[in-house]
C-alpha positions as CSV (number, residue, x, y, z in Angstrom):
1,M,65.4,122.2,20.3
2,A,69.0,122.7,21.5
3,T,70.9,119.9,23.2
4,D,72.8,119.9,26.4
5,D,76.1,118.1,25.9
6,G,74.6,116.4,22.9
7,D,72.2,114.3,25.0
8,T,69.4,116.1,26.8
9,E,67.1,118.3,24.8
10,V,66.4,121.7,26.4
11,P,64.4,124.7,25.0
12,A,66.5,126.8,22.7
13,D,65.6,129.9,24.7
14,Q,66.7,128.5,28.1
15,S,69.1,130.8,29.8
16,D,70.2,132.0,33.3
17,I,70.2,135.6,32.0
18,P,67.2,137.3,33.6
19,V,64.5,139.0,31.4
20,T,63.2,142.2,33.1
21,A,62.1,145.7,32.2
22,E,64.2,147.1,35.1
23,R,67.2,149.1,34.1
24,P,70.5,147.4,35.0
25,D,72.3,149.1,37.9
26,D,75.8,148.2,36.8
27,S,75.7,149.0,33.1
28,V,78.4,151.3,31.6
29,L,75.7,153.8,30.4
30,R,72.0,154.1,29.8
31,T,70.6,154.9,26.3
32,T,67.5,157.1,26.1
33,G,66.1,155.6,22.9
34,T,66.8,154.7,19.2
35,D,68.0,157.7,17.3
36,H,68.6,156.1,13.9
37,I,69.6,152.9,12.2
38,T,71.8,153.1,9.1
39,L,72.0,150.5,6.3
40,I,74.1,150.2,3.2
41,G,71.7,150.8,0.3
42,S,72.0,150.5,-3.4
43,N,71.2,153.8,-5.3
44,E,69.1,156.8,-4.3
45,E,66.3,156.4,-6.9
46,E,65.3,152.9,-6.0
47,T,65.8,153.4,-2.2
48,V,63.5,156.4,-2.3
49,A,61.1,154.4,-4.6
50,F,60.6,151.8,-1.9
51,Y,61.0,153.6,1.4
52,R,59.2,156.8,0.4
53,D,56.8,155.6,-2.3
54,V,55.9,152.2,-0.9
55,L,56.3,152.5,2.8
56,G,55.3,156.2,3.0
57,M,58.4,157.5,4.8
58,P,59.2,161.1,4.1
59,L,62.8,161.7,2.9
60,V,63.7,164.4,5.5
61,M,67.4,164.9,4.8
62,R,70.0,164.2,2.1
63,Q,73.7,165.0,2.5
64,P,77.1,163.5,1.9
65,N,78.3,160.8,4.2
66,L,80.6,162.8,6.4
67,D,83.2,159.9,6.4
68,A,83.0,159.3,2.7
69,P,81.8,162.3,0.8
70,Q,81.3,160.4,-2.5
71,V,78.5,158.5,-0.8
72,T,75.1,160.0,-0.3
73,H,73.4,159.7,3.1
74,L,69.5,159.5,3.0
75,F,67.4,160.1,6.1
76,F,63.8,158.8,6.2
77,D,61.3,159.5,9.0
78,S,59.8,156.1,9.9
79,G,56.6,157.7,11.1
80,D,57.2,158.8,14.7
81,G,60.3,160.9,14.3
82,R,62.6,157.9,14.6
83,I,65.0,157.8,11.6
84,I,66.2,155.2,9.3
85,T,69.1,156.1,7.0
86,F,70.9,154.7,4.0
87,F,74.3,155.1,2.5
88,V,73.8,155.0,-1.3
89,E,75.8,155.6,-4.5
90,E,74.4,156.1,-8.0
91,D,76.4,153.3,-9.6
92,R,75.3,150.7,-7.2
93,E,72.9,148.0,-8.4
94,N,70.2,146.4,-6.3
95,A,71.3,143.3,-4.5
96,P,69.6,140.0,-5.5
97,G,69.0,139.1,-1.9
98,Q,70.4,139.0,1.6
99,R,72.6,136.5,3.3
100,P,72.4,137.5,7.0
101,G,75.3,136.5,9.2
102,V,76.6,137.4,12.6
103,G,76.4,141.2,13.0
104,A,74.2,141.6,10.0
105,V,70.6,142.9,9.8
106,H,68.0,140.1,9.7
107,H,65.0,142.3,9.1
108,L,63.5,145.7,9.8
109,A,60.1,146.0,11.6
110,F,57.9,149.1,11.2
111,S,54.5,149.8,12.9
112,I,51.3,150.2,11.0
113,E,47.8,151.0,12.1
114,A,45.4,148.1,12.7
115,E,42.5,149.8,10.9
116,E,44.7,150.3,7.8
117,L,45.7,146.6,7.5
118,P,43.2,145.6,4.8
119,E,44.1,148.7,2.6
120,I,47.8,148.0,3.1
121,K,47.5,144.4,2.0
122,A,45.5,145.5,-1.0
123,A,48.0,148.2,-1.9
124,L,51.0,145.9,-1.6
125,S,49.3,143.4,-4.0
126,E,48.2,146.1,-6.4
127,H,51.7,147.5,-6.7
128,G,53.3,144.0,-7.1
129,H,54.8,143.5,-3.7
130,R,54.2,140.0,-2.4
131,Y,53.7,139.6,1.3
132,S,53.1,136.9,4.0
133,E,50.8,137.3,7.0
134,F,51.3,135.8,10.4
135,D,50.0,135.9,14.0
136,R,53.2,136.4,16.0
137,G,51.5,136.0,19.4
138,A,52.2,139.4,20.9
139,F,51.5,141.1,17.6
140,H,50.3,140.6,14.0
141,S,52.7,140.9,11.1
142,L,53.0,141.3,7.4
143,Y,56.3,140.4,5.8
144,T,57.5,141.7,2.4
145,R,60.9,142.6,0.9
146,D,62.6,145.8,-0.2
147,H,64.4,146.3,-3.5
148,N,67.6,144.6,-2.1
149,G,65.8,141.5,-0.7
150,L,65.9,142.7,2.9
151,T,62.9,141.4,4.9
152,I,60.5,144.1,6.0
153,E,58.1,143.4,8.7
154,L,54.9,145.6,9.1
155,V,53.6,145.2,12.6
156,V,50.1,145.7,14.0
157,D,50.2,145.8,17.8
158,K,47.3,143.7,19.2
159,Y,47.2,145.9,22.2
160,E,47.6,149.7,22.3
161,L,50.3,149.8,24.9
162,P,51.7,153.1,26.2
163,D,55.3,153.5,24.9
164,D,56.7,154.0,28.4
165,R,55.1,150.7,29.6
166,R,55.7,148.5,26.6
167,G,58.9,146.9,28.0
168,E,57.3,146.3,31.3
169,V,54.3,144.5,29.7
170,M,56.5,142.4,27.5
171,A,58.8,141.4,30.4
172,L,55.8,140.4,32.6
173,A,54.2,138.5,29.7
174,Q,57.5,136.7,29.2
175,S,57.5,135.5,32.8
176,K,53.9,134.3,32.5
177,R,54.8,132.4,29.3
178,V,57.7,130.7,31.1
179,A,55.5,129.8,34.1
180,A,52.9,128.3,31.7
181,G,55.6,126.3,29.8
182,A,54.4,127.9,26.5
183,S,56.7,128.1,23.5
184,Y,56.1,131.8,22.8
185,V,54.3,134.9,24.2
186,D,50.6,134.8,23.1
187,D,47.4,136.7,23.8
188,E,46.8,135.1,27.2
189,H,50.2,136.1,28.5
190,M,49.9,139.6,27.2
191,E,46.4,140.0,28.6
192,A,47.4,138.6,32.0
193,A,50.3,141.0,32.1
194,I,48.1,144.0,31.2
195,E,45.6,143.1,33.8
196,E,48.2,142.6,36.5
197,L,49.7,146.0,35.8
198,G,46.2,147.6,35.9
199,L,46.5,149.2,32.4
200,D,43.4,150.3,30.5
201,V,44.4,149.1,27.1
202,E,42.4,148.8,23.9
203,K,42.7,145.6,21.9
204,N,43.0,145.9,18.2
205,E,41.0,143.6,15.9
206,V,43.2,141.6,13.6
207,P,42.3,138.8,11.2
208,D,43.1,135.1,12.0
209,A,46.5,134.0,10.5
210,A,48.9,131.2,10.8
211,T,51.4,131.4,13.7
212,G,54.3,131.4,11.3
213,T,56.6,129.8,13.8
214,G,58.7,128.3,11.0
215,F,59.0,131.5,9.0
216,E,62.7,132.2,8.0
217,G,62.4,135.6,6.5
């Protein structure tokens, strides 16, 4: 809980800033999607070993960093044509862990198929990658770490939402959560939003898991 002037406790997410799927009319510009996200990696071999050989992302481009030619720029397809890239150098060692601060990356989240969840958990264990499993309310997640200690979230959507309606559903579920006085968006808020919007959406079967509301990554 956050405090107001050190006295009155108020919810940490309380804000006057509206939550809505509507595009702002007065923004400087409007983006059309995520093109790529770039991280500072260690070396090529171990970056490829995790992101290609563990997560199954094809390495689709390799070239010099155009701003620092001694650095290699690796491009991976995360599964839907959206790209994640790494700047790597051969003499860089893996990092022992991450210390996220303001402006840093806290974690990366990638989608996985609901029906593949049991096989994914078994494969991670078989290849020595520890994971935690949580029910996150609106979705279901596995958490593991890459070779540099960065938290990787593998997300199963509980509901097969159309990409172009996802933000709309989430914003409406948020309003229903607030109206109900709930701490976080859960199944009932998602289902109420889906019903109100008249969407014919399939619900995925996921196992029971702890809510993980205290997970720190």
